[in-house]
Each structure stands twice: as structure tokens, then as C-alpha cells.
C-alpha positions in Angstrom: 4.6 50.1 17.2 4.5 47.9 14.1 3.2 44.4 14.2 5.9 41.9 13.5 5.7 40.6 9.9 4.2 37.2 9.6 6.9 34.7 8.8 6.4 32.4 5.8 8.0 29.1 5.3 8.6 27.8 1.9 9.8 24.3 1.4 11.4 22.6 -1.5 10.7 19.2 -2.8 13.8 18.0 -0.9 12.3 19.5 2.3 9.0 17.7 1.7 10.8 14.3 1.4 13.1 15.0 4.4 10.0 15.8 6.5 8.3 12.6 5.5 11.5 10.6 6.1 11.9 12.2 9.5 8.3 11.3 10.4 8.8 7.7 9.3 12.3 7.3 10.8 11.0 7.1 14.4 10.0 3.5 13.7 13.6 2.4 13.0 15.9 1.2 15.7 18.4 2.7 15.9 17.0 5.9 14.4 19.0 7.0 11.3 21.4 9.9 11.6 20.0 13.3 10.5 22.7 13.7 7.9 21.6 10.4 6.3 17.9 11.4 6.3 18.9 14.7 4.7 20.9 12.9 2.0 18.1 10.4 1.2 15.5 13.2 1.0 17.8 15.0 -1.4 18.2 11.8 -3.5 14.4 11.4 -3.7 13.9 15.0 -4.8 16.7 15.0 -7.3 15.9 11.8 -9.0 12.2 12.7 -8.9 13.1 15.0 -11.7 13.3 12.7 -14.7 16.0 14.9 -16.2 18.3 13.8 -13.4 17.3 10.1 -13.5 17.2 9.3 -17.2 20.0 9.9 -19.8 20.3 9.8 -23.5 22.2 6.8 -25.0 22.3 6.0 -28.6 19.6 8.5 -29.4 17.2 7.1 -26.8 16.1 8.4 -23.4 16.4 5.6 -20.9 17.5 4.5 -17.5 21.0 3.1 -17.4 20.9 -0.4 -15.8 22.6 -0.8 -12.5 24.8 -3.6 -13.8 26.1 -1.3 -16.6 26.8 1.5 -14.0 28.8 -1.1 -12.0 30.7 -2.0 -15.1 31.4 1.7 -15.8 32.7 2.1 -12.3 34.9 -1.0 -12.5 36.4 0.4 -15.7 36.9 3.9 -14.5 40.5 5.2 -14.8 40.4 7.5 -11.8 39.1 7.0 -8.3 37.1 10.3 -8.3 35.3 9.1 -11.5 34.7 5.7 -9.9 33.2 7.4 -6.8 30.9 9.6 -9.0 29.6 6.5 -10.9 29.1 4.5 -7.7 27.2 7.3 -6.1 24.9 7.4 -9.1 24.5 3.6 -8.8 23.8 3.7 -5.1 21.3 6.6 -5.4 19.6 5.1 -8.4 19.3 1.7 -6.6 17.8 3.4 -3.6 15.3 5.4 -5.7 14.0 2.8 -8.0 14.2 0.0 -5.4 12.1 2.0 -3.0 9.6 3.6 -5.4 9.2 0.9 -8.1 9.8 -2.5 -6.6 6.7 -4.1 -8.2 7.8 -3.0 -11.7 11.2 -4.5 -11.3 9.9 -7.6 -9.6 7.9 -8.4 -12.8 11.3 -8.3 -14.6 12.8 -10.7 -12.1 14.7 -8.2 -9.9 14.0 -8.7 -6.2 14.9 -6.4 -3.3 18.2 -8.3 -2.7 19.4 -7.1 -6.1 19.0 -3.5 -5.1 20.4 -4.1 -1.7 23.5 -5.8 -3.2 24.1 -3.1 -5.9 23.3 -0.1 -3.8 24.8 -1.3 -0.6 28.0 -2.3 -2.4 28.3 1.1 -4.1 27.8 3.0 -0.8 30.2 0.6 0.9 32.9 1.7 -1.5 32.0 5.3 -1.0 32.2 4.9 2.8 35.9 4.2 2.4 36.8 6.3 -0.6 34.5 9.3 -1.0 35.9 12.8 -0.6 33.1 13.7 1.8 30.0 12.2 3.5 31.7 8.9 4.4 29.6 8.5 7.5 26.4 8.9 5.5 27.5 6.3 2.9 28.6 3.9 5.7 25.1 4.1 7.3 23.4 3.6 3.9 25.7 0.7 3.2 25.1 -1.1 6.5 21.4 -0.5 6.5 20.5 -0.3 2.8 17.4 -2.6 3.1 16.1 -0.5 6.0 16.6 2.7 4.0 14.7 1.1 1.0 11.8 0.4 3.3 12.0 3.9 4.9 12.1 5.6 1.5 9.1 3.5 0.4 7.1 4.3 3.5 7.9 8.0 3.1 6.6 7.9 -0.4 3.3 6.0 0.4 -0.1 7.6 0.8 -0.7 9.7 3.9 -3.4 12.3 4.6 -3.3 14.6 1.6 -1.0 13.5 -1.2 1.5 10.7 -1.5 5.1 11.6 -2.4 4.5 9.8 -5.7 1.6 12.1 -6.4 3.7 15.1 -5.6 6.5 13.9 -7.9 3.9 13.3 -10.7 2.4 16.8 -10.2 5.9 18.3 -10.2 6.9 16.5 -13.4 3.7 17.7 -15.1 4.4 21.2 -14.0 8.0 21.0 -15.3 6.8 19.9 -18.7 3.8 22.2 -19.1 4.4 25.3 -16.8 0.7 25.2 -16.1 -0.1 27.8 -13.4 -2.9 25.5 -12.0 -0.3 22.8 -11.3 2.0 25.5 -9.8 -0.7 26.6 -7.5 -1.3 23.0 -6.3 2.5 22.6 -5.6 2.6 25.9 -3.7 -0.5 24.8 -1.7 1.6 21.9 -0.6 4.3 24.4 0.6 6.7 23.7 -2.3 8.5 26.9 -3.5 8.8 27.3 -7.2 10.5 30.0 -9.3 9.8 31.3 -12.7 12.5 29.2 -14.3 10.6 26.0 -13.4 13.4 25.0 -11.0 13.1 24.2 -7.3 14.7 26.6 -4.9 
């Protein structure tokens, strides 16, 4: 009789963040819904890829300010377009508010700015999005708590911090260096030859 094949588990960058969020979520009362934790983990992984966060405008690579995204949403002709822009605004406010608060504090942006912009965007989506309204409702109602949760999930823990993993991943995306790929695989992150996450 053959021995059963050993099962291997490969996780994506999104899985890595969702695992960290799940570990940190036990400290929150009430505990966030699993769908919301999954969504936040996906946001961290997606925007951790600078190609998803930054955009080209007037020949320059940059981060569109939240206030301009809000203006774009306000001026959108169709509701589905407004929802897409507000989702981008909410996700971006969550990502940069959680991971780079000190950088924006030096520019005069405090946490309440991110809470107002992100929470307001998700509030609109809770009433108008085509799907995921319950996720957006929870994010809107508890945006400050999710900022803190995402920040805690991305702080140092035994091994590497989430920021370290994102930096390593960005370096690998740019260079394709097999040494970096091995480090990512050692963390359990699955990579394919096209330098995209599974």
C-alpha cells in the first residue's frame, strides 16, 4: 500500500496578511467578521504591490491624494463609477493610514483624516455597492479599529514583519532575483514564473 502523499500548503501574500489579521483580531471586541478580515488582507496584499497603489499622472508616478479621489467620486457621472472610486479611496486610506501614519503626520495628516475619508467612502459603499455591503458597513463603522488592526498585523513579530515581506516582494518583482524568491517561498508565499502571486 502506498503512503499518502505529503500535503503541501502554499500561501499567497493575501493569505499571509489574512493570517496575521486573524491572529490580531482576537483582541478586538466584538471580533471582526471573517469576510471583513479577508477583505482587509486582500487590500494589504494588493496595495502592497506598488503597481496597484501608484498611478501615472502628467508623466509622473505618484499617489493620488485622498481629497482628489473624493473630488473624482463627487464628479462621477455614474453610480458604478462613483463606487469604484470610493472603494479605491477607502482602500487607500486604510492602507496608508495603517502602514505610514508617521510619514503623513509629518505632513499634518492625523488619523482622524484617514478615518473621515476612508470611513466616509466605505459608508457610501455600504449603501450603494453591488456586493460586499456588510463588509463596507463594518469597515465604515469601525474604521479606526481596522486602522489599528492593520497596523498591528503589519508590525514586527517573530520572523519578519509584514512591511519586511512587502519590501522583499517588491524587490523580487523588480529584479526577479531567485535568492529573494527563495526567501519568499521560505515564508510560505507561492510565486509563479511570471512574477505574479497565485
